[in-house]
C-alpha atoms as an extended CHARMM CRD file, in Angstrom:
* protein
*
        90  EXT
         1         1  MET       CA              0.0000000000        0.0000000000        0.0000000000  PROA      1               0.0000000000
         2         2  THR       CA              1.3960000000        3.3660000000       -0.9870000000  PROA      2               0.0000000000
         3         3  LYS       CA              0.6620000000        6.5800000000        0.7630000000  PROA      3               0.0000000000
         4         4  PRO       CA             -0.1330000000        9.6850000000       -1.2620000000  PROA      4               0.0000000000
         5         5  HSD       CA              2.7620000000       12.0850000000       -1.6150000000  PROA      5               0.0000000000
         6         6  ARG       CA              2.5780000000       15.3280000000        0.2910000000  PROA      6               0.0000000000
         7         7  ALA       CA              3.7030000000       18.5110000000       -1.3600000000  PROA      7               0.0000000000
         8         8  LEU       CA              7.0390000000       19.8610000000       -0.1820000000  PROA      8               0.0000000000
         9         9  THR       CA              6.4530000000       23.0460000000        1.7890000000  PROA      9               0.0000000000
        10        10  ASP       CA              8.6240000000       26.1200000000        1.3320000000  PROA      10              0.0000000000
        11        11  GLN       CA              9.9240000000       25.6900000000        4.8990000000  PROA      11              0.0000000000
        12        12  ALA       CA             10.8760000000       22.0510000000        4.2960000000  PROA      12              0.0000000000
        13        13  ALA       CA             12.6430000000       22.9590000000        1.0540000000  PROA      13              0.0000000000
        14        14  GLU       CA             14.5610000000       25.7140000000        2.8490000000  PROA      14              0.0000000000
        15        15  ARG       CA             15.6960000000       23.3030000000        5.5810000000  PROA      15              0.0000000000
        16        16  LEU       CA             16.8390000000       20.7780000000        2.9710000000  PROA      16              0.0000000000
        17        17  THR       CA             18.8970000000       23.3500000000        1.0940000000  PROA      17              0.0000000000
        18        18  LEU       CA             20.2270000000       25.2460000000        4.1130000000  PROA      18              0.0000000000
        19        19  ALA       CA             23.9580000000       25.7690000000        4.1480000000  PROA      19              0.0000000000
        20        20  ALA       CA             25.4010000000       23.6410000000        6.9430000000  PROA      20              0.0000000000
        21        21  GLU       CA             28.0490000000       26.1750000000        7.8810000000  PROA      21              0.0000000000
        22        22  PRO       CA             28.8750000000       26.9410000000       10.5700000000  PROA      22              0.0000000000
        23        23  TRP       CA             28.5070000000       23.2460000000       11.3550000000  PROA      23              0.0000000000
        24        24  LEU       CA             27.4490000000       21.9250000000       14.7550000000  PROA      24              0.0000000000
        25        25  SER       CA             26.7610000000       18.2870000000       15.6250000000  PROA      25              0.0000000000
        26        26  CYS       CA             23.8000000000       17.1990000000       17.7450000000  PROA      26              0.0000000000
        27        27  ASP       CA             26.2400000000       16.3590000000       20.5640000000  PROA      27              0.0000000000
        28        28  ASP       CA             27.7240000000       19.8590000000       20.3490000000  PROA      28              0.0000000000
        29        29  CYS       CA             24.2210000000       21.3070000000       20.2460000000  PROA      29              0.0000000000
        30        30  PHE       CA             23.2180000000       19.5140000000       23.4500000000  PROA      30              0.0000000000
        31        31  GLU       CA             26.3590000000       20.8570000000       25.1610000000  PROA      31              0.0000000000
        32        32  GLN       CA             25.4000000000       24.4470000000       24.2780000000  PROA      32              0.0000000000
        33        33  ILE       CA             21.6070000000       24.3070000000       24.4060000000  PROA      33              0.0000000000
        34        34  ASP       CA             21.3560000000       25.5670000000       28.0080000000  PROA      34              0.0000000000
        35        35  GLU       CA             23.2750000000       28.7340000000       27.1650000000  PROA      35              0.0000000000
        36        36  TYR       CA             21.2650000000       29.2520000000       23.9800000000  PROA      36              0.0000000000
        37        37  VAL       CA             17.9260000000       28.9150000000       25.8010000000  PROA      37              0.0000000000
        38        38  GLU       CA             19.0980000000       31.3200000000       28.5320000000  PROA      38              0.0000000000
        39        39  ARG       CA             20.0290000000       33.8440000000       25.8440000000  PROA      39              0.0000000000
        40        40  LEU       CA             16.6520000000       33.4310000000       24.1430000000  PROA      40              0.0000000000
        41        41  LEU       CA             14.7840000000       34.0090000000       27.4060000000  PROA      41              0.0000000000
        42        42  ALA       CA             16.9800000000       36.9810000000       28.3230000000  PROA      42              0.0000000000
        43        43  GLY       CA             16.4050000000       38.6050000000       24.9400000000  PROA      43              0.0000000000
        44        44  SER       CA             20.1280000000       38.5680000000       24.2330000000  PROA      44              0.0000000000
        45        45  SER       CA             21.2100000000       39.3710000000       20.7240000000  PROA      45              0.0000000000
        46        46  ALA       CA             24.6150000000       37.7100000000       21.2080000000  PROA      46              0.0000000000
        47        47  PRO       CA             25.0430000000       35.5210000000       18.1340000000  PROA      47              0.0000000000
        48        48  MET       CA             25.4110000000       31.7530000000       18.2050000000  PROA      48              0.0000000000
        49        49  PRO       CA             25.3280000000       31.1880000000       14.4350000000  PROA      49              0.0000000000
        50        50  ALA       CA             26.2600000000       27.5000000000       14.5350000000  PROA      50              0.0000000000
        51        51  MET       CA             23.4670000000       26.7750000000       17.0100000000  PROA      51              0.0000000000
        52        52  ARG       CA             20.9820000000       28.7700000000       14.9350000000  PROA      52              0.0000000000
        53        53  ALA       CA             21.9260000000       26.9140000000       11.7450000000  PROA      53              0.0000000000
        54        54  HSD       CA             21.7340000000       23.5460000000       13.4860000000  PROA      54              0.0000000000
        55        55  LEU       CA             18.3120000000       24.1910000000       14.9980000000  PROA      55              0.0000000000
        56        56  ILE       CA             16.8940000000       25.2740000000       11.6450000000  PROA      56              0.0000000000
        57        57  GLY       CA             17.9480000000       21.9740000000       10.1050000000  PROA      57              0.0000000000
        58        58  CYS       CA             17.4840000000       19.5360000000       13.0090000000  PROA      58              0.0000000000
        59        59  ALA       CA             13.9260000000       18.9630000000       14.1910000000  PROA      59              0.0000000000
        60        60  ALA       CA             15.0040000000       16.8050000000       17.1560000000  PROA      60              0.0000000000
        61        61  CYS       CA             17.3280000000       19.4380000000       18.6000000000  PROA      61              0.0000000000
        62        62  ARG       CA             14.8380000000       22.2080000000       17.8170000000  PROA      62              0.0000000000
        63        63  GLU       CA             12.1670000000       20.3580000000       19.8200000000  PROA      63              0.0000000000
        64        64  GLU       CA             14.6530000000       19.8370000000       22.6630000000  PROA      64              0.0000000000
        65        65  ALA       CA             15.3770000000       23.5830000000       22.6950000000  PROA      65              0.0000000000
        66        66  ARG       CA             11.6640000000       24.3760000000       22.6630000000  PROA      66              0.0000000000
        67        67  SER       CA             10.9330000000       21.9670000000       25.5230000000  PROA      67              0.0000000000
        68        68  LEU       CA             13.8260000000       23.2860000000       27.5840000000  PROA      68              0.0000000000
        69        69  LEU       CA             12.7810000000       26.8720000000       26.9440000000  PROA      69              0.0000000000
        70        70  LEU       CA              9.2440000000       26.1570000000       28.1670000000  PROA      70              0.0000000000
        71        71  LEU       CA             10.5400000000       24.3360000000       31.2520000000  PROA      71              0.0000000000
        72        72  VAL       CA             13.0100000000       27.0680000000       32.2120000000  PROA      72              0.0000000000
        73        73  ALA       CA             10.4770000000       29.8290000000       31.5870000000  PROA      73              0.0000000000
        74        74  GLU       CA              7.9730000000       28.0890000000       33.8520000000  PROA      74              0.0000000000
        75        75  ASP       CA             10.5850000000       27.5160000000       36.5790000000  PROA      75              0.0000000000
        76        76  GLU       CA             11.7040000000       31.1530000000       36.4120000000  PROA      76              0.0000000000
        77        77  GLY       CA              8.1960000000       32.6080000000       36.1280000000  PROA      77              0.0000000000
        78        78  LEU       CA              8.9610000000       34.0890000000       32.7090000000  PROA      78              0.0000000000
        79        79  ASP       CA              6.7180000000       34.5310000000       29.6950000000  PROA      79              0.0000000000
        80        80  PRO       CA              8.0330000000       31.9970000000       27.1450000000  PROA      80              0.0000000000
        81        81  GLY       CA              6.4090000000       33.8140000000       24.2000000000  PROA      81              0.0000000000
        82        82  PRO       CA              9.2600000000       36.1530000000       23.2530000000  PROA      82              0.0000000000
        83        83  GLY       CA             11.8450000000       33.3760000000       23.5960000000  PROA      83              0.0000000000
        84        84  LEU       CA              9.7510000000       31.0080000000       21.4930000000  PROA      84              0.0000000000
        85        85  ARG       CA              9.4010000000       33.6640000000       18.7990000000  PROA      85              0.0000000000
        86        86  ARG       CA             13.1880000000       34.1570000000       18.7700000000  PROA      86              0.0000000000
        87        87  LEU       CA             13.6440000000       30.3830000000       18.5830000000  PROA      87              0.0000000000
        88        88  THR       CA             11.3330000000       29.9990000000       15.5960000000  PROA      88              0.0000000000
        89        89  ALA       CA             12.4210000000       33.1730000000       13.7850000000  PROA      89              0.0000000000
        90        90  GLY       CA             14.3910000000       32.1940000000       10.7640000000  PROA      90              0.0000000000
């Protein structure tokens, strides 16, 4: 049994063709994710270009960052909205 093909969205096409530089592995991402989430919640504009590029292309790490952001925001009594918007801004 074959499933019908879904159309490739613009976002999916962008992720597939995204330049992988600066490169960051999932292991490296997990080592830096705490700092990245803290920066997102603090509204910091300090760049972490490798992390940004990795999260755009890696759904698993992006979900981990999202989950951690929500958890930290709740623990700290912060509104997660601005941090989530920074996380998903591409």
